[in-house]
C-alpha positions as a Markdown table, in Angstrom:
| # | Residue | x | y | z |
|---|---|---|---|---|
| 1 | Met | -165.5 | -45.2 | 26.3 |
| 2 | Thr | -166.6 | -45.7 | 29.8 |
| 3 | Thr | -165.2 | -43.2 | 32.3 |
| 4 | Asn | -164.1 | -45.9 | 34.7 |
| 5 | Leu | -161.2 | -47.7 | 33.1 |
| 6 | Arg | -161.1 | -50.4 | 35.8 |
| 7 | Asp | -164.6 | -51.5 | 35.1 |
| 8 | Arg | -163.8 | -51.7 | 31.4 |
| 9 | Leu | -160.6 | -53.6 | 31.9 |
| 10 | Ala | -162.2 | -56.0 | 34.4 |
| 11 | Leu | -164.3 | -57.3 | 31.5 |
| 12 | Asp | -161.2 | -58.9 | 30.1 |
| 13 | Arg | -158.5 | -59.2 | 32.8 |
| 14 | Arg | -156.6 | -61.8 | 30.8 |
| 15 | Ala | -156.3 | -59.4 | 27.8 |
| 16 | Leu | -155.0 | -56.6 | 30.1 |
| 17 | Leu | -152.5 | -58.9 | 31.8 |
| 18 | Lys | -151.3 | -60.0 | 28.3 |
| 19 | Arg | -150.8 | -56.3 | 27.4 |
| 20 | Ala | -149.0 | -55.6 | 30.6 |
| 21 | Leu | -146.7 | -58.6 | 30.1 |
| 22 | Thr | -145.9 | -57.4 | 26.6 |
| 23 | Ala | -145.1 | -53.9 | 27.8 |
| 24 | Ala | -143.1 | -55.3 | 30.7 |
| 25 | Thr | -141.1 | -57.5 | 28.3 |
| 26 | Ala | -140.4 | -54.5 | 26.1 |
| 27 | Phe | -139.2 | -52.4 | 29.0 |
| 28 | Ser | -137.1 | -55.2 | 30.4 |
| 29 | Thr | -135.5 | -55.7 | 27.0 |
| 30 | Ala | -134.6 | -52.0 | 27.0 |
| 31 | Gly | -133.1 | -52.4 | 30.5 |
| 32 | Leu | -135.8 | -50.3 | 32.0 |
| 33 | Leu | -138.4 | -52.3 | 33.9 |
| 34 | Ala | -136.2 | -54.9 | 35.4 |
| 35 | Pro | -135.0 | -52.6 | 38.2 |
| 36 | Ala | -138.6 | -51.8 | 39.1 |
| 37 | Met | -139.3 | -55.5 | 39.7 |
| 38 | Arg | -136.2 | -55.7 | 41.9 |
| 39 | Ser | -137.3 | -52.7 | 43.8 |
| 40 | Ala | -140.4 | -54.5 | 45.0 |
| 41 | Leu | -138.5 | -55.6 | 48.1 |
| 42 | Ala | -137.0 | -52.2 | 48.7 |
| 43 | Ala | -135.5 | -51.8 | 52.2 |
| 44 | Glu | -137.0 | -49.4 | 54.8 |
| 45 | Gly | -135.9 | -45.9 | 54.1 |
| 46 | Thr | -136.3 | -46.1 | 50.3 |
| 47 | Ile | -138.7 | -44.1 | 48.1 |
| 48 | Asn | -139.5 | -45.9 | 44.9 |
| 49 | Phe | -139.9 | -43.2 | 42.2 |
| 50 | Ala | -141.1 | -44.4 | 38.8 |
| 51 | Asp | -140.1 | -41.8 | 36.2 |
| 52 | Val | -140.0 | -41.3 | 32.5 |
| 53 | Gly | -136.3 | -40.6 | 32.7 |
| 54 | Val | -135.9 | -36.8 | 33.2 |
| 55 | Ser | -136.3 | -36.3 | 36.9 |
| 56 | Asp | -132.9 | -37.7 | 37.8 |
| 57 | Pro | -130.5 | -34.8 | 38.8 |
| 58 | Gly | -127.5 | -36.5 | 37.3 |
| 59 | Gly | -127.7 | -39.5 | 39.6 |
| 60 | Asp | -127.1 | -37.4 | 42.7 |
| 61 | Trp | -129.8 | -37.5 | 45.4 |
| 62 | Ser | -127.3 | -37.0 | 48.2 |
| 63 | Lys | -128.6 | -33.5 | 49.3 |
| 64 | Phe | -132.0 | -35.1 | 49.9 |
| 65 | Ser | -130.8 | -38.4 | 51.3 |
| 66 | Gly | -128.2 | -36.7 | 53.6 |
| 67 | Ala | -130.9 | -34.5 | 55.1 |
| 68 | Thr | -133.6 | -37.1 | 55.5 |
| 69 | Gly | -132.0 | -40.5 | 55.7 |
| 70 | Trp | -134.2 | -41.7 | 52.9 |
| 71 | Asp | -132.8 | -43.1 | 49.6 |
| 72 | Val | -134.4 | -42.5 | 46.2 |
| 73 | Asn | -134.7 | -45.5 | 43.9 |
| 74 | Leu | -135.5 | -43.9 | 40.5 |
| 75 | Val | -136.9 | -46.4 | 38.0 |
| 76 | Ala | -137.5 | -45.6 | 34.3 |
| 77 | Ile | -141.0 | -46.3 | 33.0 |
| 78 | Gly | -142.8 | -45.6 | 29.7 |
| 79 | Asn | -144.8 | -42.3 | 29.3 |
| 80 | Ala | -147.6 | -43.3 | 27.0 |
| 81 | Pro | -151.0 | -43.3 | 28.8 |
| 82 | Ala | -151.8 | -47.0 | 28.2 |
| 83 | Gln | -148.3 | -48.0 | 29.5 |
| 84 | Val | -148.8 | -46.0 | 32.7 |
| 85 | Leu | -152.2 | -47.5 | 33.4 |
| 86 | Asn | -150.9 | -51.0 | 32.6 |
| 87 | Val | -148.1 | -50.6 | 35.1 |
| 88 | Leu | -150.4 | -49.5 | 37.9 |
| 89 | Ile | -153.4 | -51.7 | 37.3 |
| 90 | Ala | -152.1 | -54.9 | 35.9 |
| 91 | Gly | -148.4 | -54.7 | 36.8 |
| 92 | Gly | -148.9 | -54.2 | 40.5 |
| 93 | Gly | -147.4 | -50.7 | 40.4 |
| 94 | Arg | -149.6 | -49.5 | 43.3 |
| 95 | Gly | -147.7 | -51.8 | 45.6 |
| 96 | Val | -144.3 | -51.0 | 44.2 |
| 97 | Tyr | -144.1 | -47.3 | 43.5 |
| 98 | Asp | -144.5 | -44.3 | 45.9 |
| 99 | Leu | -144.3 | -41.5 | 43.3 |
| 100 | Met | -144.8 | -41.6 | 39.6 |
| 101 | Gly | -143.1 | -38.8 | 37.6 |
| 102 | Ile | -144.9 | -38.6 | 34.3 |
| 103 | Val | -146.3 | -35.9 | 32.0 |
| 104 | Gly | -149.5 | -34.5 | 33.5 |
| 105 | Gly | -153.0 | -34.5 | 32.2 |
| 106 | Met | -153.7 | -38.1 | 33.3 |
| 107 | Gln | -155.9 | -37.2 | 36.3 |
| 108 | Lys | -159.2 | -38.5 | 34.9 |
| 109 | Pro | -158.3 | -42.2 | 34.6 |
| 110 | Leu | -155.8 | -42.1 | 37.5 |
| 111 | Val | -158.2 | -40.5 | 40.0 |
| 112 | Glu | -161.4 | -42.3 | 38.8 |
| 113 | Asn | -159.6 | -45.6 | 39.4 |
| 114 | Asp | -158.1 | -44.7 | 42.8 |
| 115 | Leu | -154.6 | -45.0 | 41.5 |
| 116 | Val | -153.3 | -41.6 | 42.9 |
| 117 | Leu | -154.0 | -39.3 | 45.8 |
| 118 | Pro | -154.5 | -35.6 | 45.9 |
| 119 | Val | -151.5 | -33.6 | 47.0 |
| 120 | Asp | -151.7 | -31.5 | 50.2 |
| 121 | Thr | -149.8 | -28.5 | 49.1 |
| 122 | Gly | -149.9 | -27.2 | 52.7 |
| 123 | Arg | -147.2 | -29.8 | 53.5 |
| 124 | Leu | -144.8 | -28.3 | 50.9 |
| 125 | Lys | -142.8 | -25.5 | 52.3 |
| 126 | Asn | -141.6 | -24.5 | 48.8 |
| 127 | Trp | -145.0 | -24.4 | 47.2 |
| 128 | Ala | -145.9 | -20.8 | 48.1 |
| 129 | Gly | -143.0 | -19.3 | 46.1 |
| 130 | Gln | -143.6 | -21.2 | 42.9 |
| 131 | Thr | -144.6 | -18.2 | 40.7 |
| 132 | Asn | -143.9 | -20.1 | 37.5 |
| 133 | Ile | -146.4 | -22.8 | 38.5 |
| 134 | Lys | -149.0 | -20.1 | 39.4 |
| 135 | Arg | -148.6 | -18.2 | 36.2 |
| 136 | Tyr | -148.4 | -21.0 | 33.7 |
| 137 | Met | -150.5 | -23.6 | 35.4 |
| 138 | Leu | -152.8 | -22.5 | 38.2 |
| 139 | Asp | -153.9 | -19.3 | 36.6 |
| 140 | Asp | -154.6 | -20.9 | 33.2 |
| 141 | Pro | -157.5 | -23.2 | 33.0 |
| 142 | Ala | -155.8 | -25.3 | 30.4 |
| 143 | Gly | -152.6 | -25.4 | 32.6 |
| 144 | Phe | -154.6 | -26.3 | 35.7 |
| 145 | Ala | -156.2 | -29.2 | 33.8 |
| 146 | Phe | -152.7 | -30.6 | 33.3 |
| 147 | Cys | -152.1 | -30.9 | 37.0 |
| 148 | Gly | -155.5 | -30.8 | 38.8 |
| 149 | Trp | -158.9 | -32.4 | 38.8 |
| 150 | Lys | -162.1 | -31.1 | 40.3 |
| 151 | Gly | -160.3 | -28.3 | 42.2 |
| 152 | Lys | -157.6 | -30.5 | 43.7 |
| 153 | Ile | -153.9 | -30.8 | 42.8 |
| 154 | Tyr | -152.8 | -34.3 | 41.8 |
| 155 | Met | -149.5 | -33.7 | 40.0 |
| 156 | Val | -146.9 | -31.3 | 41.3 |
| 157 | Pro | -145.6 | -29.5 | 38.2 |
| 158 | Thr | -141.9 | -29.4 | 39.0 |
| 159 | Phe | -141.0 | -29.0 | 35.3 |
| 160 | Ile | -142.8 | -26.8 | 32.7 |
| 161 | Gln | -141.9 | -26.9 | 29.0 |
| 162 | Gly | -142.9 | -26.5 | 25.4 |
| 163 | Asp | -141.9 | -29.2 | 22.9 |
| 164 | Ser | -141.2 | -29.1 | 19.2 |
| 165 | Ile | -138.6 | -31.0 | 17.1 |
| 166 | Gly | -134.9 | -31.4 | 17.2 |
| 167 | Tyr | -132.5 | -31.2 | 14.2 |
| 168 | Leu | -128.9 | -31.3 | 13.1 |
| 169 | Pro | -128.3 | -27.9 | 11.3 |
| 170 | Glu | -125.3 | -29.2 | 9.4 |
| 171 | Phe | -127.7 | -31.3 | 7.3 |
| 172 | Thr | -130.9 | -29.2 | 7.4 |
| 173 | Gly | -130.0 | -25.6 | 7.9 |
| 174 | Lys | -132.3 | -23.7 | 10.2 |
| 175 | Val | -135.6 | -25.4 | 11.0 |
| 176 | Asp | -138.7 | -23.4 | 12.0 |
| 177 | Ser | -141.6 | -25.7 | 11.2 |
| 178 | Tyr | -142.8 | -29.2 | 12.0 |
| 179 | Gly | -142.9 | -29.6 | 8.2 |
| 180 | Ala | -139.3 | -30.6 | 8.3 |
| 181 | Leu | -140.4 | -34.0 | 9.7 |
| 182 | Phe | -142.3 | -34.6 | 6.5 |
| 183 | Asp | -140.0 | -32.8 | 4.0 |
| 184 | Pro | -139.0 | -35.2 | 1.1 |
| 185 | Lys | -135.5 | -33.7 | 1.3 |
| 186 | Phe | -135.0 | -35.6 | 4.5 |
| 187 | Arg | -136.8 | -38.8 | 3.5 |
| 188 | Gly | -135.3 | -41.7 | 5.5 |
| 189 | Phe | -133.6 | -39.4 | 7.9 |
| 190 | Thr | -136.4 | -38.4 | 10.2 |
| 191 | Ala | -137.9 | -40.1 | 13.2 |
| 192 | Val | -141.0 | -39.8 | 15.4 |
| 193 | Glu | -141.9 | -40.8 | 18.9 |
| 194 | Asp | -144.2 | -43.9 | 19.5 |
| 195 | Asn | -146.8 | -41.7 | 21.2 |
| 196 | Phe | -150.0 | -40.3 | 19.8 |
| 197 | Thr | -150.0 | -37.5 | 22.5 |
| 198 | Thr | -146.8 | -36.1 | 21.0 |
| 199 | Thr | -146.3 | -37.1 | 17.4 |
| 200 | Gly | -150.0 | -37.2 | 16.6 |
| 201 | Gln | -150.7 | -33.8 | 18.2 |
| 202 | Lys | -147.7 | -32.0 | 16.7 |
| 203 | Thr | -148.8 | -33.4 | 13.3 |
| 204 | Ala | -152.3 | -32.1 | 13.9 |
| 205 | Leu | -150.9 | -28.7 | 14.8 |
| 206 | Tyr | -148.9 | -28.6 | 11.6 |
| 207 | Leu | -151.8 | -29.6 | 9.4 |
| 208 | Lys | -154.1 | -27.1 | 11.0 |
| 209 | Lys | -151.7 | -24.1 | 11.0 |
| 210 | Asn | -150.7 | -24.7 | 7.4 |
| 211 | Gly | -154.2 | -25.1 | 6.1 |
| 212 | Leu | -153.6 | -28.7 | 5.1 |
| 213 | Ala | -156.6 | -30.1 | 7.1 |
| 214 | Thr | -159.6 | -28.8 | 8.9 |
| 215 | Ile | -159.0 | -29.5 | 12.6 |
| 216 | Glu | -160.9 | -27.5 | 15.2 |
| 217 | Asp | -158.8 | -28.3 | 18.3 |
| 218 | Pro | -155.5 | -30.2 | 17.8 |
| 219 | Ser | -155.5 | -31.0 | 21.5 |
| 220 | Asn | -158.8 | -32.9 | 21.5 |
| 221 | Met | -159.8 | -34.1 | 18.1 |
| 222 | Thr | -162.9 | -35.7 | 16.8 |
| 223 | Pro | -162.7 | -39.3 | 15.5 |
| 224 | Ser | -162.7 | -38.1 | 11.9 |
| 225 | Glu | -159.9 | -35.6 | 12.6 |
| 226 | Val | -157.8 | -38.2 | 14.3 |
| 227 | Lys | -158.3 | -40.4 | 11.2 |
| 228 | Thr | -157.2 | -37.5 | 9.0 |
| 229 | Val | -154.0 | -37.1 | 11.0 |
| 230 | Ile | -153.2 | -40.8 | 10.9 |
| 231 | Asp | -154.0 | -41.1 | 7.2 |
| 232 | Phe | -151.3 | -38.4 | 6.6 |
| 233 | Leu | -148.8 | -40.1 | 8.8 |
| 234 | Val | -149.4 | -43.5 | 7.3 |
| 235 | Glu | -148.9 | -42.1 | 3.8 |
| 236 | Lys | -145.6 | -40.6 | 4.9 |
| 237 | Lys | -144.5 | -43.8 | 6.5 |
| 238 | Lys | -145.3 | -45.8 | 3.4 |
| 239 | Glu | -143.2 | -43.3 | 1.4 |
| 240 | Gly | -140.2 | -44.1 | 3.6 |
| 241 | Gln | -140.2 | -40.7 | 5.3 |
| 242 | Phe | -139.4 | -42.1 | 8.8 |
| 243 | Arg | -136.3 | -44.0 | 9.5 |
| 244 | Leu | -138.0 | -45.4 | 12.6 |
| 245 | Ile | -140.4 | -44.8 | 15.5 |
| 246 | Trp | -138.4 | -44.4 | 18.6 |
| 247 | Thr | -139.5 | -45.7 | 22.0 |
| 248 | Ser | -136.8 | -44.6 | 24.6 |
| 249 | Phe | -134.8 | -41.6 | 25.6 |
| 250 | Glu | -131.5 | -43.3 | 24.9 |
| 251 | Gln | -132.6 | -44.5 | 21.5 |
| 252 | Ser | -133.6 | -41.0 | 20.5 |
| 253 | Val | -130.3 | -39.5 | 21.6 |
| 254 | Asn | -128.3 | -42.1 | 19.8 |
| 255 | Leu | -130.2 | -41.3 | 16.6 |
| 256 | Phe | -128.6 | -37.8 | 16.7 |
| 257 | Val | -125.2 | -38.9 | 18.1 |
| 258 | Asn | -124.8 | -41.5 | 15.3 |
| 259 | Lys | -126.3 | -39.0 | 12.8 |
| 260 | Glu | -128.9 | -41.6 | 11.7 |
| 261 | Val | -131.5 | -38.9 | 11.5 |
| 262 | Tyr | -131.4 | -35.2 | 10.8 |
| 263 | Val | -134.8 | -34.3 | 12.2 |
| 264 | Gln | -136.9 | -35.9 | 14.8 |
| 265 | Asp | -139.9 | -35.4 | 17.0 |
| 266 | Cys | -138.3 | -35.5 | 20.4 |
| 267 | Trp | -138.0 | -33.8 | 23.8 |
| 268 | Glu | -135.5 | -31.0 | 24.3 |
| 269 | Pro | -133.4 | -33.0 | 26.8 |
| 270 | Met | -132.5 | -35.3 | 23.9 |
| 271 | Val | -130.9 | -32.3 | 22.2 |
| 272 | Phe | -129.0 | -31.4 | 25.4 |
| 273 | Ala | -127.8 | -35.0 | 25.8 |
| 274 | Ala | -126.6 | -35.1 | 22.2 |
| 275 | Arg | -124.7 | -31.8 | 22.7 |
| 276 | Arg | -122.9 | -33.2 | 25.7 |
| 277 | Gln | -121.6 | -35.9 | 23.4 |
| 278 | Gly | -120.2 | -33.4 | 21.0 |
| 279 | Val | -123.1 | -33.2 | 18.5 |
| 280 | Lys | -124.3 | -29.9 | 17.2 |
| 281 | Ala | -128.0 | -30.3 | 17.7 |
| 282 | Glu | -130.7 | -27.6 | 17.9 |
| 283 | Tyr | -134.3 | -27.4 | 19.0 |
| 284 | Ala | -136.7 | -25.7 | 16.6 |
| 285 | Arg | -138.8 | -22.7 | 17.4 |
| 286 | Pro | -141.7 | -23.7 | 15.1 |
| 287 | Lys | -144.0 | -21.1 | 13.5 |
| 288 | Glu | -147.0 | -23.4 | 14.3 |
| 289 | Gly | -146.3 | -23.1 | 18.1 |
| 290 | Tyr | -145.2 | -25.5 | 20.8 |
| 291 | Leu | -146.7 | -28.5 | 22.4 |
| 292 | Leu | -147.0 | -27.2 | 25.9 |
| 293 | Trp | -146.8 | -29.6 | 28.9 |
| 294 | Ser | -145.7 | -30.0 | 32.5 |
| 295 | Leu | -144.2 | -33.0 | 34.4 |
| 296 | Gly | -144.0 | -33.9 | 38.0 |
| 297 | Pro | -144.7 | -36.5 | 40.6 |
| 298 | Tyr | -148.1 | -38.0 | 41.3 |
| 299 | Ile | -148.5 | -39.8 | 44.7 |
| 300 | Val | -149.4 | -43.4 | 44.0 |
| 301 | Asn | -152.2 | -44.6 | 46.2 |
| 302 | Asn | -150.7 | -47.4 | 48.3 |
| 303 | Pro | -153.0 | -48.0 | 51.3 |
| 304 | Lys | -150.2 | -49.9 | 53.1 |
| 305 | Arg | -147.8 | -47.0 | 53.2 |
| 306 | Thr | -146.8 | -45.8 | 56.7 |
| 307 | Pro | -147.2 | -42.2 | 57.8 |
| 308 | Glu | -143.4 | -42.0 | 58.1 |
| 309 | His | -143.0 | -43.1 | 54.5 |
| 310 | Glu | -145.6 | -40.6 | 53.3 |
| 311 | Glu | -143.9 | -37.8 | 55.1 |
| 312 | Ala | -140.6 | -38.7 | 53.4 |
| 313 | Met | -142.4 | -38.6 | 50.1 |
| 314 | Tyr | -143.7 | -35.1 | 50.8 |
| 315 | Arg | -140.2 | -34.1 | 51.7 |
| 316 | Leu | -138.9 | -35.4 | 48.4 |
| 317 | Ile | -141.6 | -33.5 | 46.4 |
| 318 | Asp | -140.6 | -30.4 | 48.4 |
| 319 | Phe | -137.0 | -31.0 | 47.6 |
| 320 | Met | -137.9 | -31.1 | 43.9 |
| 321 | Leu | -139.4 | -27.7 | 44.2 |
| 322 | Gly | -136.2 | -26.4 | 45.8 |
| 323 | Pro | -133.6 | -24.2 | 44.2 |
| 324 | Trp | -130.7 | -26.7 | 44.0 |
| 325 | Tyr | -132.7 | -29.4 | 42.3 |
| 326 | Gly | -134.4 | -26.8 | 40.0 |
| 327 | Ala | -131.0 | -25.4 | 38.9 |
| 328 | Lys | -129.7 | -28.9 | 38.2 |
| 329 | Ile | -132.7 | -30.0 | 36.2 |
| 330 | Thr | -132.8 | -26.8 | 34.2 |
| 331 | Leu | -129.1 | -27.2 | 33.3 |
| 332 | Leu | -129.5 | -30.9 | 32.4 |
| 333 | Arg | -132.9 | -30.9 | 30.7 |
| 334 | Gly | -133.6 | -27.3 | 29.5 |
| 335 | Tyr | -136.8 | -27.1 | 31.6 |
| 336 | Leu | -138.5 | -24.2 | 33.5 |
| 337 | Thr | -138.4 | -25.0 | 37.2 |
| 338 | Thr | -138.4 | -23.0 | 40.4 |
| 339 | Pro | -138.1 | -19.2 | 39.9 |
| 340 | Tyr | -135.1 | -19.3 | 42.4 |
| 341 | Ala | -132.9 | -21.6 | 40.2 |
| 342 | Ala | -130.8 | -19.0 | 38.5 |
| 343 | Glu | -130.3 | -16.9 | 41.6 |
| 344 | Tyr | -129.3 | -20.0 | 43.6 |
| 345 | Ala | -126.8 | -21.0 | 41.0 |
| 346 | Arg | -125.3 | -17.4 | 41.0 |
| 347 | Glu | -124.9 | -17.5 | 44.7 |
| 348 | His | -123.5 | -21.0 | 45.0 |
| 349 | Ala | -120.2 | -21.0 | 43.1 |
| 350 | Asp | -119.3 | -24.2 | 44.9 |
| 351 | Ala | -122.0 | -26.0 | 43.0 |
| 352 | Phe | -122.4 | -24.0 | 39.8 |
| 353 | Thr | -120.0 | -22.0 | 37.6 |
| 354 | Ala | -120.8 | -18.5 | 36.5 |
| 355 | Lys | -121.3 | -19.9 | 33.0 |
| 356 | Glu | -123.7 | -22.5 | 34.2 |
| 357 | Ala | -125.7 | -19.9 | 36.2 |
| 358 | Ala | -126.0 | -17.7 | 33.1 |
| 359 | Glu | -127.1 | -20.7 | 31.1 |
| 360 | Ile | -129.8 | -21.5 | 33.6 |
| 361 | Ala | -131.1 | -17.9 | 33.4 |
| 362 | Arg | -131.1 | -18.1 | 29.6 |
| 363 | Ile | -132.9 | -21.5 | 29.5 |
| 364 | Gln | -135.6 | -20.3 | 31.9 |
| 365 | Ala | -136.2 | -17.1 | 29.8 |
| 366 | Asn | -136.4 | -19.2 | 26.7 |
| 367 | Val | -139.0 | -21.6 | 28.1 |
| 368 | Lys | -141.1 | -18.7 | 29.2 |
| 369 | Ser | -141.0 | -17.3 | 25.7 |
| 370 | Lys | -142.5 | -20.5 | 24.3 |
| 371 | Phe | -145.7 | -19.7 | 26.0 |
| 372 | Glu | -146.0 | -16.4 | 24.1 |
| 373 | Ile | -146.4 | -18.3 | 20.8 |
| 374 | Pro | -150.0 | -19.7 | 20.3 |
| 375 | Gly | -149.5 | -23.4 | 20.4 |
| 376 | Thr | -151.5 | -26.2 | 22.2 |
| 377 | Trp | -151.4 | -28.0 | 25.5 |
| 378 | Gln | -150.5 | -31.6 | 25.1 |
| 379 | Gln | -153.6 | -33.8 | 25.5 |
| 380 | Arg | -152.9 | -36.9 | 27.5 |
| 381 | Trp | -156.5 | -38.2 | 27.8 |
| 382 | Pro | -158.6 | -36.9 | 25.0 |
| 383 | Thr | -162.4 | -37.4 | 24.8 |
| 384 | His | -162.1 | -40.1 | 22.2 |
| 385 | Val | -159.0 | -41.8 | 23.6 |
| 386 | Asp | -160.1 | -45.2 | 22.3 |
| 387 | Val | -160.1 | -43.8 | 18.8 |
| 388 | Tyr | -156.7 | -42.3 | 19.3 |
| 389 | Glu | -155.2 | -45.6 | 20.4 |
| 390 | Glu | -156.9 | -47.6 | 17.6 |
| 391 | Glu | -155.7 | -45.2 | 15.0 |
| 392 | Trp | -152.2 | -45.0 | 16.4 |
| 393 | Ala | -152.0 | -48.8 | 16.3 |
| 394 | Arg | -152.9 | -48.5 | 12.6 |
| 395 | Phe | -150.0 | -46.2 | 12.1 |
| 396 | Arg | -147.6 | -48.5 | 13.9 |
| 397 | Ala | -148.8 | -51.5 | 11.7 |
| 398 | Ala | -148.7 | -49.6 | 8.4 |
């Protein structure tokens, strides 16, 4: 695959536009993309923030807006690599969005196609104190590759996490392996995400760690290894193992709330959301290890942006590195954020109860422990990405 995606896509602009239209239609049907189109004419003083759905601090941006005078228009977008690129290249996203909050590791196609800008961390007052970012991202070459490119930072890792699978213990008992997704006991009551960078890689990790397939590196597989993983998933799909392949945050949560599935490949926030609706859901600590990742804002390269607008964007990124936002996100999503989150919650009883402060400390300690189990960093742009996409399409169609 050519390293410059724009050159490749330019060979067939009509095909790309068709794909983008298809994606846009799907998002609009789900009630996701329509607000983005409406935000194209955003008023002065609004930061358009495209996000996968987890950066919203409960709908309350007042602490930022009150201090800066800038509103935040958060718009949900898809997280799969092809969807992100379609939105920016074919969907006109460069002229619509200011920030894009997606899982990192997308630097190669984003930077090589001039879609994002490097982050000047010197403009972020809260950057220096981010010891979690330093330990798990900057000091680890695999972690840095998730937020940086050629020595520069492009994604500010406001959230750090390790993913596995969620389950309903009343139906499954304790789950400690990805094998529960494929267990015949739960046939018809499991679900997977429509994303080769999550479902595909977790499956590869499961097959490797359990000696079921020879896979050198689950995070960057060879074409034959990818085929092995997809062959396995296709076989399970044909056996009726999966109730469905989910595509949105809300859909995944509802699968648990309605008890349509007992086990699913999902993000931990889905478990938190199901719990808030009274469902006893758990997130597995798999013996095979976690799928490690980080998420945060990329600065979309819009050459028409004014210096005042850019400054407001930097202030928003800095706010997201701050203690109030970090505490809120940790409590809502179960992510590791700023190291000051728990302390802030303990010292601000007007915003957080003592129980919530203790929960924030517990969650942050739990996420740190995930990095102690040998797992694998999520791979968003593997060497043979074209093979991944083709094989994943085969799984969808099976």
